[in-house]
N, C-alpha and C positions, 0 to 999 in steps of 0.2 A: 504494500499499499504506499501511496505517496500523497502528501498533503501540500497543496499550494495555496497561497493567500494573496489577495490583492487589496490595495488601499489600506495598509496597516499604518502608514504615515499620513500626516496632515497635508493638506494642500495638493492633493492629487485629483486628476480629472474624474468626474463622476461617470466613468465608463467601465467600472470593474467587472460587471456581468459580461459585457462584450469581450473584454480581454481574457477572462477565464474561459468563456465559451470557445474563443479562437484557440487558446492554448490547448483546450481539451480536444478539439478537432485535430490539431496538429499532433498531439500526443498519440491519438488512436492511429492516425496515418503513419507516423514514424514507427510505432510498434508493429504495425501490419507489414512493414518491410523487413523485419528481422525474423530469420528462420529460427524455429524452436531448436533444431539441431542440424547444423550444417552437414554433418555426416549422414543424416537421415532425412532427406528432403520430404519424405512421405509424411512426416509429422506436421508439416505446414508451417505457418507463420504465427507469431505472437499475437494474441488478441487480448486487449485489456477492456475493462469497463470503467466508466468515469461517472462521478456524481458530484454535483456542487449545490451550494446553498448560499444565500446572501443574508447576513445578519451580523449583530454585534458580537465581538469576542473580547476576551481579556488576555493579555499576554504579558509574560514576565520571565525573568531568569529565576530558576528554582534551584536551591541547593548552594552550599558553600564549598564543600570538598570537591565535588564533581558537578559544577553548575551546568544546567541544561536550560535551553530556551523552551518554554511551553506555551501553548494556547489552550484556553479553557472556555467553556460556555455551551449553551444549548445549540448555537450555530455550528460548532465543531461536531457535536454529536449528530446533528441533522445532516450535515455534509457527509459524514461517514455512512449514515443510513441511506443516503441517496446513492452512494457508490455501491454499497452491498446489495441494494435492490435493483441496480442497473443490470443491463444485459451485455454480454461480451460484444465489444465493437460498437457500443452505443453510449450515449450520454444521458444521464438522468438528472434533471434539476428540479428543485423545489418550485412551488408556485410563486414564492417571493422572487426567486431568481428569474423565473419565466416572465413575470410581469416587468421586471427591470429590463430583461433582454428584449422584450417587444419594443420598448422605447429606445434602447441604446443600439440595437442592431436588428431592425425589422427584416433585414435580408436573410437572417438565419432562421430556417424553418423550425417550428416547434410543433410537436405532435403530442397530445395528451395521452397518457396511459390510463387515465381514469383514476378512481380512488383506490389507493393501496393501503393495506394495514402495515404501518411502519413500526417495528419493534421499539418499544419505549416511548413512542410518540402518539400512536393511534392512527386513525385514518388521515391520510394526506392526499 
């Protein structure tokens, strides 16, 4: 799993949903060009699933002996659930992100998957 975040610093353009969506599209395309095993082409190419959500997070450095940067909050959990409920080779975003994306990048097609029961969150 890989977590990417946009707009963690102040004074950035309000196009984070568009940038994350474009990054997601590029990540799926890049992964699909990598063979699972170059010695056994019959295994095909890498497929990844992507999910994202837009919302507030808290971030900080945690620990003193072995400090680590961490991000916390419901938005992190929701983004993780979007990924785990996605389909290989597809992008699953929350309604909040979809609404932002419609404004920020109307050229990116969105298709509703309907209501899904998301673990720990309920119906989304």
